[in-house]
Phi, psi and omega in degrees: 000129181259136176260137179258121180262122178271141177296148182295132179093008180284342176081009180281130183265146175262126181259136178267140178275114184277331184298313178296326179294319178294322178299317180295318180298316179294323178295319177296319179298315179295319179301312182291327177292319182288331182265359180290128180245128178271125181246155177289152179297143177287146176081005180264079184259142178262081184253130177254113181272149176292152181286152182287139178291144180296138181246157177287137179272128179276126186289339184276346179257121180290146181293311182234143176277146177292153178296137182249128176241122180257116181257126179247109180266140182253148172279176183297329181272002179095356178280166182285130179258317183200145173254131177230122174248112184050049177069005176265124185277140176238013182063237176241018189267100179289329179294319178293322175298317179298317179295323178293319177297320179299317180291325179290314188271311191260351183072203184286331184284337182088352177275132183299133180266343183215135177270006183265008182290138181219138178239132174256124182261125178241108183240153176292147184294334182266010180287141178295143183297329183298330178288325177293319178296318177298321179293319177297318178296323182290325183268340186277336179162191180204167177261124178290125185288332182282315184260340182079008180269155178276128177255118182272137179249289181246121180259339181257107180237129177230163181250139180289128180291148179278143173291132180090006175076007182249000000 
């Protein structure tokens, strides 16, 4: 086979054949489509667990916690004016609010008795965000001073929607 060398600067263009390239791409596409195997999702097991044996209900522990609504009222300048949990006033004291949540959720031991606790936060629109963050911190948990571990109180926190979408 003889190669023809064109002199540099002769201006002759080399043309690429597009038809064979398109044929190869389609053959690869057909190959991958034909060899594709659909597998079931991992972890989707159809396991039937036995039902839990009935247990005695302890009368001193309530089954469900009452719904909790935390109202954050703002002053004219956007600072916190008052904290209200289910119409009970806590002034501006987040530590007192935290202690009240501990007694509601965890009892005397401080360990949460129910994972179903939920707090709905209703704040004024002109309230500074740092007060909302402080309120979330007060109801969600605390750090145990003896062990240094985080004790979770309320994990489900939602915000009350504003009338009019704003």
